[in-house]
Backbone as a printed PyTorch tensor [residue, N CA C, xyz], in Angstrom:
tensor([[[-22.0800, -47.4630, -63.9550],
         [-21.8380, -46.2310, -63.7140],
         [-21.3120, -46.3860, -62.0550]],

        [[-20.6010, -45.6770, -61.9010],
         [-19.6740, -45.7130, -60.4800],
         [-21.1600, -45.2150, -59.4580]],

        [[-21.3970, -46.0800, -58.4660],
         [-22.5900, -45.4890, -57.3720],
         [-22.0690, -44.4210, -56.2170]],

        [[-22.0110, -43.5380, -55.5710],
         [-21.7980, -43.0320, -54.6380],
         [-22.7150, -42.2300, -53.8920]],

        [[-22.4320, -41.7120, -52.8920],
         [-23.3710, -40.8990, -51.7440],
         [-23.6950, -40.6420, -52.6100]],

        [[-23.2610, -39.3700, -53.3590],
         [-24.8980, -38.1080, -53.8770],
         [-25.1080, -38.9070, -55.1770]],

        [[-24.9980, -39.9220, -55.7630],
         [-26.2550, -40.4290, -56.6510],
         [-27.1380, -41.3580, -55.8630]],

        [[-27.2510, -42.0370, -54.6810],
         [-27.6130, -42.4070, -53.9060],
         [-28.3280, -41.7240, -53.3030]],

        [[-28.2130, -40.4290, -52.9140],
         [-29.4900, -39.0520, -52.3610],
         [-30.4240, -38.6780, -53.6120]],

        [[-29.3410, -38.7850, -55.2130],
         [-30.4240, -38.4820, -56.4210],
         [-31.2240, -39.4250, -56.2030]],

        [[-30.8450, -40.8050, -56.0340],
         [-32.1430, -41.8690, -56.4120],
         [-33.4140, -41.7950, -55.7520]],

        [[-32.6370, -41.3720, -53.9680],
         [-34.0760, -41.3250, -53.2620],
         [-34.7150, -40.0750, -53.2340]],

        [[-34.4390, -39.0930, -54.0370],
         [-34.8260, -37.7900, -54.3250],
         [-35.9620, -38.4190, -55.4720]],

        [[-35.1800, -38.9060, -56.3230],
         [-36.2230, -39.3600, -57.4780],
         [-37.7140, -40.1960, -57.0220]],

        [[-37.0920, -40.9320, -56.2480],
         [-37.8760, -41.9120, -55.5760],
         [-39.4900, -41.4310, -55.0830]],

        [[-38.8480, -40.2020, -54.1120],
         [-39.6190, -39.5280, -52.9620],
         [-40.3240, -38.6920, -53.7490]],

        [[-39.9980, -37.7290, -55.2180],
         [-40.8080, -36.9430, -55.9090],
         [-41.3780, -37.8840, -56.6570]],

        [[-41.7310, -39.0830, -57.3430],
         [-42.2800, -40.0570, -58.1200],
         [-43.5330, -40.5710, -57.2810]],

        [[-43.0320, -40.8710, -55.9720],
         [-44.2090, -41.0290, -54.8920],
         [-45.3230, -39.9920, -54.8700]],

        [[-44.6690, -38.7440, -54.5510],
         [-45.3020, -37.9320, -54.2740],
         [-46.2450, -37.8890, -55.4750]],

        [[-45.6960, -37.1390, -56.8250],
         [-46.4720, -37.3240, -57.6790],
         [-47.4660, -38.2320, -57.5500]],

        [[-47.8290, -39.1890, -57.9520],
         [-48.6900, -40.8770, -57.9000],
         [-49.1680, -40.3490, -56.8920]],

        [[-48.8650, -39.8290, -55.4700],
         [-50.0990, -39.8150, -54.7870],
         [-51.1930, -38.8640, -54.7760]],

        [[-50.3310, -37.2320, -55.5790],
         [-51.4880, -36.8310, -55.6920],
         [-52.5460, -37.2250, -56.5610]],

        [[-51.6100, -38.0090, -57.3400],
         [-52.7500, -38.1430, -58.8160],
         [-53.8090, -39.0890, -58.0870]],

        [[-53.5480, -39.9610, -56.9060],
         [-54.2850, -40.7680, -56.6680],
         [-55.4570, -39.4850, -56.0680]],

        [[-55.1730, -38.7690, -55.0760],
         [-55.7720, -38.4600, -54.4320],
         [-56.8830, -37.0420, -54.6620]],

        [[-56.0520, -36.4310, -55.8970],
         [-56.8770, -34.9920, -56.7880],
         [-57.3560, -35.4770, -57.7240]],

        [[-56.5070, -36.2650, -58.6190],
         [-57.3640, -36.3630, -59.7570],
         [-58.2910, -36.3970, -60.3850]],

        [[-58.9370, -38.1930, -59.6050],
         [-60.3380, -38.0900, -60.0150],
         [-59.9610, -39.4730, -61.5030]],

        [[-58.7380, -40.0570, -61.6330],
         [-58.4950, -40.9240, -62.7410],
         [-58.1270, -42.0960, -62.0270]],

        [[-58.2970, -43.1820, -62.6660],
         [-57.3280, -44.8290, -62.1450],
         [-56.2410, -44.6520, -63.3130]],

        [[-55.6060, -43.9700, -64.1100],
         [-54.1390, -44.3640, -64.7680],
         [-53.6270, -42.8390, -64.8870]],

        [[-51.7330, -43.1430, -64.5880],
         [-50.9380, -42.0380, -65.2190],
         [-50.2010, -42.4540, -66.1530]],

        [[-49.6230, -41.3170, -66.6620],
         [-48.4860, -41.7090, -67.6830],
         [-47.1850, -41.7600, -66.6670]],

        [[-45.9920, -42.8260, -66.9450],
         [-44.9810, -41.8390, -66.5360],
         [-43.9700, -42.2350, -67.2580]],

        [[-43.5750, -41.5020, -67.6330],
         [-41.9490, -41.6070, -68.5740],
         [-40.5590, -41.4530, -67.9160]],

        [[-39.6490, -42.4890, -68.1910],
         [-38.3990, -42.3340, -67.2850],
         [-37.2330, -42.3970, -68.2720]],

        [[-36.4230, -41.2910, -68.5760],
         [-35.0600, -41.6030, -69.4820],
         [-33.7870, -40.9500, -69.1030]],

        [[-32.6680, -41.6150, -69.1880],
         [-31.9080, -41.1820, -68.8150],
         [-30.7240, -40.4590, -70.2570]],

        [[-30.4480, -39.3050, -70.3610],
         [-29.8140, -38.8270, -71.1030],
         [-28.6270, -38.1720, -70.9740]],

        [[-27.3530, -38.5770, -71.2840],
         [-25.8670, -37.3200, -71.1230],
         [-26.1730, -37.3210, -69.3080]],

        [[-26.5530, -38.5310, -68.9470],
         [-26.0540, -38.1410, -67.2100],
         [-27.2600, -37.2640, -66.8980]],

        [[-28.4770, -37.4550, -66.9300],
         [-29.5330, -36.4140, -66.9010],
         [-30.5980, -37.4890, -66.9140]],

        [[-31.3570, -37.8140, -65.0300],
         [-32.4430, -38.2920, -65.7050],
         [-33.5810, -37.2550, -65.3650]],

        [[-34.7190, -37.8140, -66.6610],
         [-35.9690, -36.9910, -67.0050],
         [-36.5950, -37.7980, -66.6400]],

        [[-37.8580, -37.3410, -65.5210],
         [-39.1580, -37.9090, -65.2810],
         [-40.3920, -36.9500, -65.8880]],

        [[-41.1800, -37.6940, -66.1630],
         [-42.6360, -36.9360, -66.6440],
         [-43.7340, -38.4800, -65.9450]],

        [[-44.6220, -37.4880, -65.4560],
         [-45.5890, -38.1690, -64.6060],
         [-47.0880, -37.1640, -65.1820]],

        [[-47.6810, -37.9170, -65.9710],
         [-48.9170, -37.0190, -66.3950],
         [-49.9080, -37.9110, -66.0640]],

        [[-51.2960, -36.4960, -66.2770],
         [-52.3460, -37.8350, -65.7860],
         [-53.7990, -36.6600, -66.6730]],

        [[-54.7630, -37.4960, -66.8620],
         [-55.5880, -36.5210, -67.4110],
         [-57.3900, -36.6700, -66.8260]],

        [[-56.3370, -36.1000, -65.4410],
         [-57.8610, -35.8310, -64.5960],
         [-58.3260, -34.4500, -64.5710]],

        [[-58.6900, -34.1290, -63.6430],
         [-59.3710, -32.8590, -63.3600],
         [-58.1730, -31.7830, -63.0390]],

        [[-57.2320, -31.5040, -63.1980],
         [-56.4210, -30.4120, -63.2600],
         [-56.9240, -29.7150, -62.3450]],

        [[-55.9250, -28.5510, -62.0560],
         [-56.2930, -27.3670, -61.0310],
         [-55.3420, -25.8690, -61.9880]],

        [[-56.3110, -24.9110, -61.4540],
         [-55.5020, -23.3130, -61.7380],
         [-54.2470, -23.3060, -60.9040]],

        [[-52.8780, -23.2220, -61.6460],
         [-51.7320, -23.2500, -60.8980],
         [-51.8700, -21.9560, -60.5660]],

        [[-52.5250, -20.4590, -61.0670],
         [-52.3640, -19.5310, -60.2550],
         [-53.0540, -19.5770, -59.3890]],

        [[-54.2220, -20.1770, -59.1380],
         [-55.1000, -19.6560, -58.2330],
         [-55.0850, -20.8210, -56.9690]],

        [[-54.8380, -21.6810, -57.3590],
         [-54.5420, -22.6630, -55.9110],
         [-53.1070, -22.6090, -55.6050]],

        [[-52.9080, -22.5220, -54.1160],
         [-51.4470, -22.3930, -53.4790],
         [-51.0890, -24.0520, -53.5950]],

        [[-49.7870, -24.0240, -53.5760],
         [-48.6620, -24.7550, -53.6050],
         [-48.8730, -25.8600, -52.3120]],

        [[-49.2790, -26.8480, -52.0150],
         [-49.3980, -27.4790, -50.9650],
         [-47.7830, -27.8970, -50.8880]],

        [[-47.9730, -29.1310, -49.2860],
         [-46.9180, -29.0960, -48.7690],
         [-45.8610, -30.1330, -50.0550]],

        [[-46.6020, -31.3240, -50.4530],
         [-46.0880, -32.2710, -51.5240],
         [-45.6020, -31.3680, -52.2630]],

        [[-45.7080, -30.4130, -53.2130],
         [-45.6880, -30.2120, -54.3130],
         [-44.2780, -28.9390, -53.9470]],

        [[-44.3180, -28.3650, -52.8140],
         [-43.1320, -27.4230, -52.5600],
         [-42.2950, -28.7600, -52.2000]],

        [[-42.2080, -29.6620, -51.8810],
         [-41.4480, -30.6660, -51.0340],
         [-40.5450, -31.0310, -52.6560]],

        [[-41.4620, -31.2720, -53.1900],
         [-41.1530, -31.8070, -54.8350],
         [-39.8350, -31.1110, -55.4650]],

        [[-40.5760, -29.4590, -55.6580],
         [-39.1380, -28.2630, -55.7050],
         [-38.1340, -28.6410, -55.4040]],

        [[-37.8760, -28.4010, -53.5670],
         [-37.0800, -28.5140, -53.2680],
         [-36.1310, -29.4010, -53.0950]],

        [[-36.5250, -30.8600, -53.3500],
         [-35.5930, -31.8790, -53.5720],
         [-35.1580, -31.6330, -54.9980]],

        [[-35.6080, -31.5310, -55.9680],
         [-34.9500, -31.3970, -57.3090],
         [-34.0190, -30.1850, -56.7270]],

        [[-34.6930, -28.9590, -56.1790],
         [-33.1630, -28.1960, -56.2380],
         [-31.9010, -28.5880, -55.3690]],

        [[-32.2080, -29.2860, -54.5280],
         [-31.2860, -29.8190, -53.7570],
         [-30.0870, -30.2390, -54.5210]],

        [[-30.3110, -31.3280, -55.5010],
         [-29.4300, -31.7620, -56.5060],
         [-29.4030, -31.2250, -57.4010]],

        [[-29.2850, -29.5550, -57.6080],
         [-29.4280, -29.1330, -58.9250],
         [-30.1480, -29.7190, -60.0480]],

        [[-31.2420, -29.8250, -59.7650],
         [-32.4450, -30.2240, -61.1500],
         [-33.2600, -29.1130, -60.8010]],

        [[-34.3140, -29.6180, -62.0630],
         [-35.3790, -28.6610, -62.2050],
         [-36.6550, -29.3130, -61.8590]],

        [[-37.6210, -28.5720, -61.8580],
         [-39.5410, -29.1890, -61.7010],
         [-40.1740, -28.2330, -61.9750]],

        [[-41.1920, -28.4800, -63.1230],
         [-42.1550, -27.9070, -63.5920],
         [-43.2810, -28.7590, -63.5440]],

        [[-44.6450, -28.1990, -62.5480],
         [-46.0250, -28.5550, -63.1510],
         [-46.5720, -27.4690, -64.1280]],

        [[-47.0000, -28.7700, -64.7510],
         [-48.2540, -27.8370, -65.7000],
         [-49.4410, -28.5830, -65.7690]],

        [[-50.5130, -27.4490, -65.7760],
         [-51.6650, -28.1620, -65.0850],
         [-53.0850, -27.0560, -65.6220]],

        [[-54.4130, -27.4650, -66.0300],
         [-55.2220, -26.5790, -66.3840],
         [-56.5290, -27.4750, -66.0010]],

        [[-57.3240, -26.8250, -65.6220],
         [-58.6340, -27.4010, -64.9180],
         [-59.5890, -28.0900, -66.0180]],

        [[-59.7510, -29.3390, -65.6180],
         [-60.1500, -30.0970, -66.2260],
         [-59.5360, -31.1140, -67.6670]],

        [[-58.2090, -30.7630, -67.6420],
         [-57.3370, -31.3300, -68.6980],
         [-55.9560, -31.8300, -67.8320]],

        [[-56.1340, -31.9530, -66.8230],
         [-55.1260, -33.0550, -66.4590],
         [-53.9810, -32.0730, -66.0520]],

        [[-52.8440, -33.2180, -65.2670],
         [-51.7250, -32.5190, -64.9330],
         [-50.3440, -33.0480, -65.3980]],

        [[-49.4500, -32.3760, -65.6570],
         [-48.0780, -33.0580, -65.8230],
         [-47.0090, -32.3720, -65.0820]],

        [[-46.2580, -33.3360, -64.6900],
         [-44.9690, -32.8010, -63.5300],
         [-43.6480, -33.4910, -64.3990]],

        [[-42.6330, -32.3780, -64.2700],
         [-41.5140, -32.8080, -64.9540],
         [-40.3730, -32.7480, -64.2280]],

        [[-39.6700, -33.4730, -63.9970],
         [-38.2440, -33.3060, -63.3320],
         [-37.0050, -33.6040, -63.4600]],

        [[-35.8670, -32.8540, -63.8100],
         [-34.8280, -33.2580, -64.5050],
         [-34.0520, -33.3040, -63.2940]],

        [[-32.7790, -34.1830, -63.0390],
         [-32.1760, -34.0370, -62.2330],
         [-30.9820, -35.0290, -62.8300]],

        [[-29.5090, -33.8850, -62.7030],
         [-28.1660, -34.3620, -62.9180],
         [-27.7900, -35.9680, -62.3460]],

        [[-27.1960, -36.8810, -62.7790],
         [-26.6920, -37.8810, -62.1970],
         [-25.2890, -37.7630, -61.7250]],

        [[-24.4680, -37.4320, -60.5550],
         [-23.4730, -37.2000, -60.2570],
         [-22.6120, -38.5330, -60.5770]],

        [[-21.6480, -38.7430, -61.1000],
         [-20.5990, -39.9070, -61.0140],
         [-19.4220, -39.5840, -60.0700]]])
């Protein structure tokens, strides 16, 4: 794969999103494990980070700076960001970002 400035930006976005998701797990989930899945299919990078921790009510809780930043990073490279969580059942963050060649 040819690496250009855009794909380097995409890689940096992935790194920062993954770091933020894992930091949130460490700070808020009350667990010592997380599942991280990364796959590339047809020029799209899929990242799923999941914990079985304390979770939170997405409707009641306001999004902090970290979650907002993750969503904005995905949008900035034409990707998508989804967070699923429920109280006492954990949280799953899914990010899909196209790889530009």
